[in-house]
VMD Tcl script that draws the C-alpha trace (Angstrom):
set ca {
  {0.05 0.08 -0.04}
  {1.11 3.57 -0.60}
  {0.08 6.33 1.78}
  {-0.77 9.91 0.74}
  {0.35 13.08 2.34}
  {-2.96 13.24 4.35}
  {-2.83 9.64 5.39}
  {-4.79 8.27 2.36}
  {-4.16 4.80 1.25}
  {-3.58 4.19 -2.48}
  {-2.92 0.96 -4.51}
  {0.69 -0.06 -4.62}
  {3.03 1.22 -7.48}
  {2.37 -0.62 -10.59}
  {-0.39 -2.54 -8.89}
  {2.29 -4.93 -7.50}
  {0.25 -6.13 -4.42}
  {2.02 -7.26 -1.36}
  {1.91 -11.08 -0.79}
  {3.14 -13.30 2.08}
  {3.82 -17.04 2.21}
  {4.51 -18.79 5.45}
  {5.66 -22.33 6.10}
  {6.44 -24.26 9.28}
  {9.50 -26.46 9.05}
  {9.33 -28.42 12.28}
  {9.03 -25.92 15.03}
  {10.53 -23.11 12.87}
  {8.25 -20.60 11.01}
  {9.65 -19.18 7.71}
  {7.87 -16.23 6.07}
  {8.50 -14.41 2.84}
  {6.72 -11.02 2.28}
  {7.11 -9.52 -1.10}
  {5.50 -7.44 -3.84}
  {4.16 -9.50 -6.73}
  {4.42 -8.04 -10.33}
  {2.83 -9.75 -13.39}
  {4.12 -10.62 -16.73}
  {1.37 -8.94 -18.79}
  {0.55 -5.39 -17.81}
  {-2.40 -3.95 -19.84}
  {-1.12 -3.60 -23.42}
  {2.43 -4.31 -22.38}
  {3.08 -8.08 -22.94}
  {6.48 -8.87 -21.40}
  {6.44 -12.61 -22.04}
  {9.86 -13.63 -23.25}
  {11.31 -10.40 -21.98}
  {11.53 -10.87 -18.28}
  {14.73 -12.68 -17.79}
  {17.80 -10.95 -19.22}
  {15.88 -7.75 -20.02}
  {13.40 -6.54 -17.35}
  {15.51 -8.49 -14.88}
  {19.12 -8.21 -16.25}
  {21.70 -10.80 -15.80}
  {24.23 -10.19 -13.15}
  {24.57 -6.94 -11.06}
  {23.13 -3.82 -12.77}
  {22.92 0.05 -12.71}
  {19.61 0.83 -11.33}
  {19.97 4.53 -12.28}
  {19.13 5.81 -8.71}
  {21.03 6.67 -5.67}
  {24.28 6.21 -7.60}
  {23.74 2.34 -7.35}
  {26.06 1.28 -10.13}
  {26.30 -2.43 -9.38}
  {23.22 -3.71 -7.37}
  {21.26 -7.04 -7.19}
  {17.70 -7.54 -8.24}
  {15.16 -6.97 -5.48}
  {13.49 -10.41 -5.89}
  {10.12 -8.97 -6.32}
  {8.79 -5.42 -6.79}
  {8.61 -2.15 -4.76}
  {9.94 -2.46 -1.20}
  {12.39 -4.91 0.18}
  {11.35 -8.54 -0.20}
  {11.65 -9.75 3.34}
  {12.71 -13.29 4.53}
  {11.93 -13.98 8.22}
  {12.84 -17.06 10.26}
  {12.06 -17.61 13.94}
  {15.07 -19.74 14.72}
  {18.49 -20.34 13.34}
  {18.43 -22.51 10.11}
  {20.68 -23.53 7.30}
  {20.12 -22.09 3.81}
  {21.70 -24.16 0.99}
  {23.78 -25.74 3.79}
  {24.96 -22.36 5.26}
  {24.02 -21.10 8.55}
  {21.63 -18.16 8.91}
  {20.66 -16.71 12.22}
  {17.10 -16.08 13.35}
  {15.74 -12.76 12.18}
  {14.43 -10.80 9.25}
  {16.40 -9.93 6.16}
  {16.11 -8.26 2.94}
  {16.23 -10.70 0.17}
  {18.03 -9.90 -3.08}
  {19.22 -12.00 -5.95}
  {21.97 -11.84 -8.63}
  {20.40 -13.52 -11.73}
  {22.69 -15.62 -13.76}
  {22.30 -17.72 -16.97}
  {24.31 -20.61 -15.26}
  {24.17 -19.69 -11.57}
  {22.20 -17.40 -9.32}
  {23.34 -15.74 -6.01}
  {20.81 -15.36 -3.20}
  {21.60 -12.50 -0.77}
  {20.29 -12.15 2.78}
  {20.71 -8.48 3.80}
  {20.51 -6.90 7.31}
  {18.93 -3.87 5.70}
  {15.17 -4.61 5.83}
  {13.64 -1.12 5.58}
  {14.90 0.13 2.14}
  {12.99 0.42 -1.14}
  {13.94 -2.43 -3.49}
  {17.64 -2.68 -4.20}
  {18.25 1.08 -4.68}
  {20.11 1.27 -1.31}
  {21.87 -2.06 -1.39}
  {25.23 -2.19 0.45}
  {27.30 -5.39 0.43}
  {28.52 -4.61 3.82}
  {25.04 -5.28 5.10}
  {25.12 -8.84 3.78}
  {24.39 -11.57 6.40}
  {24.75 -14.49 4.01}
  {25.22 -15.21 0.27}
  {24.42 -18.69 -1.26}
  {24.44 -20.11 -4.66}
  {21.75 -22.01 -6.56}
  {20.66 -22.76 -10.16}
  {17.47 -21.75 -11.76}
  {15.29 -24.18 -13.69}
  {12.21 -24.27 -15.89}
  {8.83 -23.83 -14.26}
  {5.15 -24.06 -15.34}
  {3.89 -20.69 -16.35}
  {3.39 -18.14 -13.62}
  {1.71 -14.93 -14.50}
  {2.32 -13.38 -11.22}
  {5.71 -13.59 -9.42}
  {5.31 -15.85 -6.38}
  {7.32 -17.79 -3.78}
  {6.22 -21.35 -3.28}
  {7.38 -24.10 -0.86}
  {7.83 -26.84 -3.39}
  {9.16 -29.71 -1.18}
  {8.58 -30.26 2.47}
  {9.92 -32.69 5.10}
  {9.69 -32.44 8.86}
  {13.10 -30.71 9.16}
  {13.77 -29.29 5.74}
  {12.01 -27.59 2.77}
  {12.70 -26.03 -0.52}
  {11.19 -22.68 -1.41}
  {11.29 -21.33 -5.04}
  {10.66 -17.96 -6.61}
  {8.55 -18.55 -9.58}
  {7.83 -16.09 -12.37}
  {6.97 -16.75 -16.09}
  {8.58 -19.91 -17.01}
  {11.43 -19.94 -14.53}
  {11.99 -20.92 -10.94}
  {14.85 -20.22 -8.49}
  {14.84 -22.81 -5.70}
  {16.88 -22.84 -2.43}
  {16.76 -25.15 0.49}
  {16.09 -24.42 4.18}
  {16.91 -26.96 6.89}
  {16.67 -26.99 10.64}
  {19.32 -29.13 12.33}
  {18.20 -28.99 15.95}
  {14.46 -29.33 15.45}
  {14.07 -31.77 18.46}
  {15.91 -29.52 20.70}
  {13.73 -26.61 19.72}
  {10.67 -28.59 20.34}
  {11.96 -29.54 23.83}
  {12.84 -25.92 24.53}
  {9.33 -24.89 23.66}
  {7.82 -27.52 25.83}
  {9.95 -26.37 28.74}
  {8.84 -22.77 28.19}
  {5.08 -23.73 27.99}
  {5.40 -25.87 31.07}
  {6.71 -22.87 33.00}
  {3.47 -21.13 32.10}
  {-0.13 -21.95 32.56}
  {0.34 -25.41 30.79}
  {2.33 -26.46 33.88}
  {-0.88 -26.69 35.95}
  {-2.10 -29.83 34.10}
  {-0.76 -33.35 34.54}
  {-1.73 -34.19 30.98}
  {0.76 -31.65 29.72}
  {3.59 -32.84 31.87}
  {2.91 -36.42 30.76}
  {2.82 -35.54 27.04}
  {5.98 -33.65 27.21}
  {7.77 -36.40 29.08}
  {6.35 -39.03 26.59}
  {7.70 -36.83 23.62}
  {11.18 -36.89 25.03}
  {10.95 -40.59 25.80}
  {9.89 -41.20 22.20}
  {12.61 -39.02 20.76}
  {15.24 -40.39 23.30}
  {16.30 -36.88 24.24}
  {16.38 -34.69 27.34}
  {15.95 -37.87 29.42}
  {17.01 -36.70 32.91}
  {14.64 -33.75 32.78}
  {11.85 -35.72 31.16}
  {11.93 -38.08 34.12}
  {11.22 -35.17 36.46}
  {8.45 -34.11 34.14}
  {6.97 -37.68 34.37}
  {7.25 -37.66 38.12}
  {5.29 -34.43 38.19}
  {2.48 -35.98 36.00}
  {2.18 -38.72 38.54}
  {2.32 -36.81 41.95}
  {2.82 -33.11 41.68}
  {-0.08 -31.50 43.59}
  {0.12 -28.16 41.71}
  {-0.30 -30.05 38.34}
  {-3.04 -32.12 39.79}
  {-0.79 -35.20 39.38}
  {-2.64 -38.53 38.80}
  {-1.32 -42.01 39.11}
  {-2.92 -43.79 36.05}
  {-1.90 -46.00 33.14}
  {-0.62 -43.17 31.06}
  {1.47 -41.40 33.72}
  {2.83 -44.65 35.19}
  {3.86 -46.05 31.73}
  {5.55 -42.87 30.74}
  {7.32 -42.77 34.00}
  {8.42 -46.44 33.65}
  {9.82 -45.80 30.18}
  {11.91 -42.82 31.43}
  {12.97 -44.69 34.57}
  {14.34 -47.37 32.19}
  {15.82 -44.74 29.80}
  {17.73 -43.25 32.67}
  {19.23 -46.72 33.81}
  {16.77 -47.26 36.67}
  {15.56 -50.64 35.54}
  {14.33 -52.10 38.82}
  {12.19 -49.01 39.53}
  {10.99 -49.08 35.94}
  {9.82 -52.74 36.25}
  {7.92 -51.98 39.40}
  {6.25 -48.94 37.91}
  {5.32 -50.99 34.82}
  {3.53 -53.57 36.95}
  {1.75 -50.76 38.82}
  {0.62 -49.38 35.40}
  {-0.55 -52.70 34.02}
  {-2.39 -53.64 37.40}
  {-3.98 -50.21 37.98}
  {-7.74 -50.39 38.58}
  {-8.39 -47.83 35.81}
  {-6.34 -49.83 33.06}
  {-8.36 -50.92 30.07}
  {-7.63 -53.94 27.71}
  {-6.90 -51.41 25.01}
  {-4.28 -49.70 26.96}
  {-2.59 -53.11 27.82}
  {-2.72 -53.93 24.07}
  {-0.82 -50.73 23.09}
  {1.63 -51.19 25.89}
  {2.38 -54.64 24.56}
  {2.70 -53.02 20.95}
  {5.19 -50.64 22.37}
  {7.25 -53.53 23.77}
  {7.27 -55.13 20.34}
  {8.40 -51.81 18.74}
  {11.23 -51.82 21.38}
  {12.23 -55.21 20.25}
  {10.97 -56.97 23.46}
  {9.00 -59.66 21.79}
  {9.04 -62.16 24.74}
  {7.84 -59.42 27.12}
  {5.13 -58.39 24.61}
  {3.64 -61.86 24.32}
  {3.51 -62.30 28.03}
  {1.63 -58.97 28.17}
  {-0.79 -60.02 25.36}
  {-1.50 -63.34 27.24}
  {-2.07 -61.44 30.46}
  {-4.56 -59.27 28.62}
  {-6.31 -62.39 27.40}
  {-6.50 -63.95 30.79}
  {-7.67 -60.70 32.39}
  {-10.16 -59.85 29.70}
  {-11.06 -63.04 27.90}
  {-12.65 -63.32 24.46}
  {-12.47 -59.46 23.74}
  {-11.66 -58.08 20.22}
  {-8.45 -56.19 21.07}
  {-7.14 -59.18 23.05}
  {-7.38 -61.41 20.00}
  {-5.79 -58.83 17.77}
  {-2.94 -58.55 20.32}
  {-2.27 -62.39 20.41}
  {-2.44 -62.42 16.64}
  {0.38 -59.82 16.50}
  {2.26 -61.37 19.38}
  {2.27 -64.91 17.97}
  {3.03 -63.56 14.42}
  {6.12 -61.76 15.85}
  {7.27 -65.02 17.56}
  {6.90 -66.85 14.19}
  {3.88 -68.91 15.19}
  {1.69 -68.19 12.20}
  {-0.74 -70.99 12.94}
  {-1.70 -69.52 16.38}
  {-1.54 -66.07 14.88}
  {-4.14 -67.08 12.27}
  {-6.44 -68.54 14.75}
  {-6.42 -65.45 16.79}
  {-6.88 -63.30 13.71}
  {-10.12 -65.15 12.76}
  {-11.48 -64.83 16.19}
  {-10.71 -61.07 16.10}
  {-12.47 -60.93 12.68}
  {-15.67 -62.27 14.13}
  {-15.66 -59.49 16.74}
  {-14.51 -56.49 14.61}
  {-16.30 -53.42 15.72}
  {-16.54 -51.82 12.30}
  {-16.05 -52.20 8.65}
  {-12.58 -50.58 8.58}
  {-11.20 -52.95 11.18}
  {-12.84 -55.82 9.46}
  {-11.28 -54.95 6.16}
  {-7.81 -54.60 7.81}
  {-8.16 -58.01 9.52}
  {-9.15 -59.66 6.32}
  {-5.96 -58.40 4.68}
  {-3.89 -59.64 7.67}
  {-5.61 -63.04 7.49}
  {-4.70 -63.33 3.82}
  {-1.06 -62.39 4.46}
  {-0.80 -65.12 7.23}
  {-2.49 -67.76 5.01}
  {0.11 -66.94 2.41}
  {2.85 -67.36 4.94}
  {3.86 -63.65 4.87}
  {5.05 -61.52 7.75}
  {2.53 -58.99 9.09}
  {3.21 -55.49 10.43}
}
mol new
graphics top color blue
foreach p $ca { graphics top sphere $p radius 0.5 }
foreach p [lrange $ca 0 end-1] q [lrange $ca 1 end] { graphics top cylinder $p $q radius 0.2 }
display resetview
């Protein structure tokens, strides 16, 4: 937007309206704020004249502010802004958390992307290389046609992504990665638990469980699990969830005898359900403890005989032990008790695999 002398708001110069794209990469938020020009402007059809003409190759004389050798503004009008909430790596090189002016040096063979500490200037007219925070290299590629210049996140993974400037038939991609995503999650959990979230045992249990799953921050996570069980300010509760999480973290911290006792308390707690025992046994299987898992599946069957999750558990337990005959028997019993069409279809597929002598997951 452009503001008049009396505070009036007018359309942006050239009708290059401001756009923003934001993407989370794990716990990190990345935003690009830019002005978006178009290829065809009224009678002025610039197709085939964007790259190398409207946007010259290399550094160029912008004809203003005595800027004889300046990069492209990577958009229109004001600075294109690149913001990231945490430290990241761009094209494998470190970039600190913050907001940067984004510029580019176009090249027929190679492009340079510049992250400048100057975020308040108009375009690249005031560009000063001394303000560079980072320069990285990339290569452009062909793209489907884009009338309006845009930034798009073209590839996404939990801890990395690729963002590309796209305009006309060309795209300029660069990678962004987060190397310490798990630690950032843990830091966020710690901060949250120091606030209102810390008055809920569920939050302490979930935070502790996350650390146990990721095998990180284990000593502190054990304290979090203990709070979930017994801290009066968090409304601590002794139940299956809190005790199982506590048991896992006791074991992870080398306190095996305590872990075994806590595990027994969880399994024998009066509020524990057959589904919870089933998933506890599944976790043992995931941890590679097949013998312990089958014992727990059998305990579940003894305590809650002839119930659907019990037969499903025994099916998986026997299959993991290599006893496909017993696994098939339990699978058929489970099929007869399947509570819905989805579970029935899944069991039918597992029965087919077992009958064919295949492993099941």
